C-alpha positions as CSV (number, residue, x, y, z in Angstrom):
1,M,-63.1,116.2,-118.6
2,L,-63.9,114.4,-121.8
3,L,-66.5,112.1,-120.2
4,S,-68.2,115.1,-118.5
5,K,-68.5,116.9,-121.8
6,C,-69.7,113.9,-123.6
7,M,-72.4,113.5,-120.9
8,Q,-73.5,117.2,-121.3
9,N,-73.8,116.9,-124.9
10,A,-75.6,113.5,-124.6
11,F,-78.2,115.2,-122.3
12,W,-79.0,118.1,-124.6
13,T,-78.7,116.1,-128.0
14,K,-80.8,113.4,-129.2
15,D,-79.0,112.8,-132.4
16,S,-75.7,111.1,-132.2
17,S,-74.5,112.8,-135.6
18,A,-75.0,116.1,-133.9
19,L,-73.0,115.0,-130.9
20,N,-70.2,113.9,-133.2
21,A,-70.3,117.2,-135.0
22,R,-69.9,119.2,-131.8
23,S,-67.2,117.2,-130.5
24,K,-63.5,118.1,-131.5
25,H,-62.8,114.3,-131.5
26,P,-63.5,111.8,-134.1
27,P,-66.7,109.7,-133.6
28,Q,-64.8,106.4,-133.1
29,V,-62.4,107.9,-130.5
30,L,-65.4,109.6,-128.6
31,R,-67.4,106.3,-128.7
32,A,-64.4,104.2,-127.5
33,R,-63.6,106.4,-124.7
34,C,-67.2,106.8,-123.5
35,I,-67.8,102.9,-123.5
36,R,-64.4,102.4,-121.6
37,H,-65.8,104.6,-118.7
38,G,-69.0,102.4,-118.7
39,S,-71.3,105.2,-118.2
40,L,-72.5,106.1,-121.9
41,R,-73.5,104.3,-125.2
42,C,-72.8,106.9,-127.9
43,S,-74.1,104.5,-130.6
44,S,-77.7,104.3,-129.2
45,M,-77.5,107.6,-127.1
46,K,-79.1,106.0,-124.1
47,F,-78.0,107.9,-120.9
48,P,-77.7,106.7,-118.2
49,F,-77.9,103.1,-118.3
50,V,-77.5,100.0,-116.1
51,K,-76.0,96.9,-117.2
52,A,-78.5,93.9,-117.2
53,K,-76.1,91.8,-115.1
54,T,-75.9,94.6,-112.6
55,A,-79.6,95.1,-112.4
56,S,-80.1,91.3,-111.8
57,S,-77.5,91.4,-108.9
58,L,-79.3,94.4,-107.3
59,Q,-82.6,92.7,-107.5
60,Q,-81.1,89.6,-105.8
61,K,-79.8,91.7,-103.1
62,L,-83.1,93.3,-102.5
63,D,-84.9,90.2,-102.5
64,D,-82.5,88.7,-99.8
65,T,-82.8,91.9,-97.8
66,R,-86.7,91.5,-97.8
67,Q,-86.5,87.9,-96.7
68,K,-84.2,88.7,-93.8
69,L,-86.4,91.6,-92.9
70,E,-89.5,89.4,-92.8
71,A,-87.6,86.7,-90.8
72,A,-86.6,89.5,-88.4
73,R,-90.3,90.6,-88.1
74,K,-91.4,87.1,-87.3
75,E,-88.7,86.7,-84.7
76,L,-89.8,90.0,-83.1
77,G,-93.4,88.9,-83.0
78,T,-92.4,85.7,-81.2
79,L,-90.3,87.7,-78.7
80,K,-93.2,90.1,-78.0
81,K,-95.6,87.3,-77.4
82,E,-93.2,85.6,-74.9
83,V,-92.5,88.9,-73.1
84,N,-96.2,89.5,-72.8
85,A,-96.6,86.0,-71.3
86,A,-93.8,86.7,-68.9
87,R,-95.6,90.0,-67.9
88,K,-98.6,88.1,-66.9
89,R,-96.4,85.7,-64.9
90,L,-94.9,88.7,-63.1
91,G,-98.1,90.3,-62.4
92,K,-98.6,88.9,-58.9
93,N,-95.3,90.2,-57.5
94,K,-94.4,93.9,-57.0
95,G,-91.0,94.7,-58.3
96,V,-88.9,97.9,-58.6
97,G,-90.6,98.8,-61.7
98,P,-92.2,97.1,-64.6
99,M,-89.6,98.3,-67.1
100,I,-86.8,96.6,-65.1
101,D,-88.6,93.3,-65.2
102,E,-89.5,93.6,-68.8
103,G,-85.9,94.3,-69.6
104,R,-84.8,91.1,-67.8
105,A,-87.5,89.2,-69.6
106,F,-86.5,90.4,-73.0
107,M,-82.8,89.4,-72.5
108,S,-83.7,86.0,-70.8
109,I,-86.1,85.0,-73.4
110,R,-83.7,86.0,-76.2
111,F,-80.9,84.0,-74.9
112,L,-81.7,81.4,-72.2
113,R,-82.6,77.8,-73.1
114,G,-82.7,74.3,-71.3
115,K,-82.3,73.7,-67.7
116,G,-80.6,76.1,-65.4
117,L,-80.3,77.8,-62.0
118,E,-81.0,81.2,-60.4
119,I,-79.3,82.4,-57.3
120,G,-81.1,84.6,-54.8
121,A,-84.3,85.2,-56.7
122,L,-86.5,85.8,-53.6
123,H,-89.7,87.4,-54.8
124,R,-88.4,88.4,-58.1
125,P,-87.5,85.4,-60.3
126,T,-86.4,86.1,-63.7
127,P,-89.1,85.3,-66.3
128,T,-88.0,83.0,-69.0
129,A,-89.4,81.5,-72.2
130,D,-91.8,78.6,-72.3
131,G,-90.1,75.3,-72.0
132,V,-87.1,76.7,-70.0
133,V,-86.7,75.1,-66.7
134,T,-85.0,77.2,-63.8
135,K,-84.4,76.0,-60.2
136,Y,-83.5,78.2,-57.3
137,Y,-80.5,78.4,-55.1
138,D,-80.2,80.5,-51.9
139,Y,-78.4,80.6,-48.5
140,L,-81.8,80.8,-46.7
141,S,-85.0,78.8,-47.4
142,A,-88.1,80.8,-48.4
143,E,-89.4,80.7,-44.8
144,D,-86.0,82.0,-43.4
145,N,-86.0,84.7,-46.0
146,L,-89.4,85.9,-45.0
147,A,-88.4,85.9,-41.4
148,R,-85.5,87.9,-42.4
149,C,-87.4,90.3,-44.7
150,P,-90.9,90.3,-43.4
151,E,-91.8,93.4,-45.6
152,L,-91.7,91.2,-48.6
153,A,-94.9,89.4,-47.3
154,A,-96.4,92.5,-46.2
155,D,-96.4,93.8,-49.9
156,G,-98.2,90.7,-50.8
157,N,-95.2,89.1,-52.7
158,E,-94.7,85.4,-53.1
159,L,-91.2,84.0,-52.7
160,V,-89.8,81.2,-54.9
161,H,-89.4,77.9,-53.5
162,V,-85.8,77.4,-52.8
163,D,-84.6,74.0,-54.4
164,Y,-81.1,74.2,-52.9
165,V,-80.1,75.8,-49.7
166,G,-76.3,76.5,-49.7
167,D,-73.6,79.0,-50.5
168,G,-74.4,80.7,-53.7
169,E,-70.7,81.7,-54.2
170,K,-69.6,78.0,-54.1
171,L,-72.6,76.1,-55.4
172,E,-71.5,73.0,-53.7
173,L,-74.7,71.2,-54.5
174,I,-74.5,71.6,-58.3
175,P,-72.3,69.3,-60.4
176,D,-69.9,70.8,-62.7
177,D,-70.9,71.3,-66.5
178,S,-74.4,70.7,-65.7
179,L,-76.2,73.9,-66.4
180,D,-77.5,75.4,-69.6
181,H,-77.9,78.8,-67.8
182,L,-77.0,80.4,-64.5
183,I,-78.7,83.6,-63.4
184,A,-77.3,86.0,-60.8
185,N,-79.1,89.2,-60.6
186,H,-77.6,91.8,-58.0
187,M,-75.2,89.2,-56.5
188,L,-71.7,89.7,-57.7
189,E,-71.6,93.0,-55.6
190,H,-72.3,91.1,-52.5
191,C,-69.2,88.7,-53.1
192,Q,-66.1,89.5,-51.5
193,D,-63.9,87.5,-53.9
194,V,-65.6,88.2,-57.2
195,I,-63.0,86.2,-59.4
196,S,-63.4,83.1,-57.3
197,T,-67.2,83.3,-57.6
198,L,-67.1,83.7,-61.5
199,K,-64.7,80.8,-61.7
200,V,-67.4,78.6,-59.7
201,F,-70.2,80.0,-62.2
202,M,-68.3,79.1,-65.3
203,S,-67.3,75.6,-64.1
204,K,-71.1,74.8,-63.5
205,L,-72.0,75.7,-67.1
206,K,-72.0,73.3,-70.0
207,Q,-69.9,74.4,-73.1
208,G,-72.3,76.8,-74.8
209,G,-74.2,77.8,-71.7
210,H,-75.1,81.4,-70.8
211,L,-74.3,83.3,-67.7
212,F,-76.9,85.9,-67.0
213,I,-75.7,88.7,-64.8
214,T,-77.2,92.1,-63.6
215,L,-75.2,94.6,-61.6
216,P,-76.5,97.9,-60.2
217,D,-74.7,101.0,-61.6
218,K,-73.7,102.9,-58.6
219,R,-74.6,106.3,-60.3
220,Y,-78.3,105.4,-60.0
221,S,-78.2,103.8,-56.5
222,F,-77.6,104.5,-52.9
223,D,-73.9,103.9,-53.7
224,F,-73.6,106.9,-55.9
225,N,-71.1,108.6,-53.6
226,R,-69.0,105.7,-53.0
227,P,-65.6,105.2,-54.8
228,I,-65.5,102.7,-57.7
229,T,-63.8,99.4,-57.0
230,P,-60.6,99.3,-58.9
231,Y,-59.9,96.2,-60.9
232,E,-56.5,95.7,-59.1
233,H,-58.5,95.5,-55.8
234,L,-60.5,92.7,-57.1
235,V,-57.2,90.8,-58.2
236,K,-55.8,91.5,-54.7
237,D,-58.8,90.0,-52.9
238,H,-58.5,86.9,-55.0
239,Q,-54.8,86.4,-54.6
240,E,-54.5,87.3,-50.9
241,G,-57.9,86.5,-49.7
242,P,-60.9,88.7,-49.1
243,A,-60.4,88.8,-45.2
244,Q,-57.7,91.2,-45.5
245,S,-60.0,93.9,-46.8
246,L,-63.2,92.9,-45.2
247,Y,-63.1,95.7,-42.5
248,D,-62.1,98.3,-45.0
249,H,-65.2,97.5,-47.0
250,Y,-67.4,97.6,-43.8
251,L,-66.0,101.1,-43.1
252,D,-66.7,102.2,-46.6
253,V,-70.2,101.3,-46.4
254,H,-70.7,102.6,-43.0
255,R,-69.3,106.0,-43.9
256,H,-71.4,106.5,-46.9
257,N,-74.5,104.5,-46.3
258,A,-75.1,103.1,-42.9
259,I,-75.3,106.4,-41.1
260,K,-78.2,107.2,-43.3
261,G,-79.9,104.0,-42.7
262,V,-79.6,102.8,-46.3
263,G,-77.6,100.0,-48.1
264,S,-78.0,97.0,-45.9
265,N,-80.3,95.3,-43.6
266,T,-77.3,93.9,-41.4
267,M,-75.6,97.2,-40.9
268,T,-76.1,99.3,-37.9
269,K,-75.5,102.9,-37.3
270,E,-73.2,102.2,-34.5
271,L,-69.7,101.5,-35.7
272,L,-68.4,97.8,-34.9
273,T,-64.8,97.0,-34.3
274,R,-62.7,94.9,-36.6
275,E,-63.1,91.8,-34.4
276,E,-66.9,92.2,-34.2
277,V,-67.2,92.6,-38.0
278,H,-65.2,89.3,-38.5
279,A,-67.2,87.5,-36.1
280,L,-70.5,88.2,-38.0
281,P,-71.9,85.0,-39.5
282,H,-72.9,87.1,-42.6
283,L,-72.4,90.7,-43.7
284,D,-74.9,91.6,-46.4
285,I,-73.5,94.7,-48.0
286,H,-72.3,95.8,-51.4
287,F,-68.6,95.0,-51.1
288,H,-68.0,96.4,-54.6
289,V,-69.5,99.0,-56.7
290,W,-69.1,100.0,-60.5
291,T,-70.5,102.1,-63.3
292,Q,-71.3,100.6,-66.6
293,F,-67.9,101.3,-68.1
294,D,-66.2,99.7,-65.2
295,M,-68.3,96.6,-65.5
296,L,-67.3,96.0,-69.2
297,E,-63.7,96.8,-68.4
298,M,-63.6,94.3,-65.5
299,F,-65.1,91.4,-67.7
300,M,-62.8,92.2,-70.6
301,R,-59.7,92.3,-68.3
302,L,-60.7,89.1,-66.5
303,K,-61.0,87.3,-69.8
304,A,-57.6,88.4,-70.7
305,D,-55.8,87.8,-67.4
306,F,-57.5,84.8,-66.1
307,G,-58.5,82.9,-69.2
308,F,-62.1,83.0,-68.8
309,L,-63.8,81.3,-71.7
310,W,-66.6,83.7,-72.3
311,E,-68.0,85.9,-75.1
312,F,-70.5,88.7,-74.8
313,E,-73.8,87.7,-76.3
314,G,-75.9,90.6,-75.0
315,L,-75.7,93.9,-73.0
316,L,-78.7,96.0,-72.0
317,R,-78.8,99.2,-69.8
318,N,-81.8,98.4,-67.9
319,G,-82.8,101.5,-65.8
320,H,-80.6,101.4,-62.7
321,E,-78.9,98.3,-63.6
322,V,-76.8,96.6,-66.3
323,I,-77.7,93.2,-67.8
324,M,-74.9,91.2,-69.4
325,V,-75.3,87.8,-71.0
326,L,-72.1,85.8,-71.6
327,K,-71.8,82.7,-73.4
328,K,-69.3,79.8,-72.3
329,E,-67.4,79.2,-75.5
330,E,-64.0,78.9,-77.1
331,V,-63.8,80.6,-80.4
332,E,-61.8,78.8,-83.1
333,V,-60.0,81.3,-85.3
334,W,-59.6,80.1,-88.9
335,D,-60.1,81.3,-92.6
336,R,-63.9,81.1,-92.8
337,A,-63.6,81.7,-96.5
338,E,-62.2,78.4,-96.7
339,P,-64.7,75.7,-95.1
340,D,-62.3,72.9,-95.4
341,S,-59.3,74.6,-93.6
342,K,-58.6,73.8,-90.0
343,A,-58.3,76.1,-87.1
344,V,-55.0,77.7,-86.9
345,R,-55.3,78.6,-83.2
346,Q,-57.9,79.3,-80.5
347,E,-58.7,82.6,-79.1
348,R,-58.4,82.8,-75.4
């Protein structure tokens, strides 16, 4: 209350003697109390005031913020140039939509470096920054893919040259710890044993490498009316083997999608028996479906339950899909205020 009264008097009175006269407190008491609160100088009657040291500190913070803003602007300008260059490279092929390809381009240019691999790129390879080298892995050659999907050629698209023909869930032709990045767009939902596939992916990445994954959000696809794949189901497929649930997946897809003629080019409207399904050389369906929330929950729980050494670097909702970029690293936990201290433990 004293400080408030003091401020009021200081605002209306220019003469310190008048202020002292109007106060019931002696001048020395009033001056001491005001100075102690750090908001008024009764001796010179300057109000409000900012200490010189405080002003210098604020100016330094402002200068630092301006420098960071300028650096961010330059980085954004570089990203825009690389995205525009990626757009030109994409121009010859027709995708689902330009925004989908631009979203992938933005995330890949931001995070992917070095030499890596993309699985199942077909006619829509992920655009990357200049200097980044990506080879292509598929279970069919480009010629066989064209024979399987002739509509791609009819639309005037060009398929990427397949450098490795093999099983994308095993990557048997790729040495361990050899990749700076690994791209798998709309692939995991086609894998019966998701956990085993992710273990393979992580084993092929170098320490510090990036896993670039996109998954369709079932709410925006032909899978919209299918039940979400529970996390516990993924664990069971991994522990007991995916064969035990293969026919159940087939029935789920047939019930919701195949009778409408969508969802797979290996499905037929006629219902196959369990034996016929197990005899198929390849069943190209969405074995699993998720929403954005379920995807995040799955990756977080896999890290906790199976010890995957990944950290989320980037996440983008990109139209009907979700892009996730994970970095292979083991975070050391230590007191970063003490640079000379050692890590007390490693987070897993």
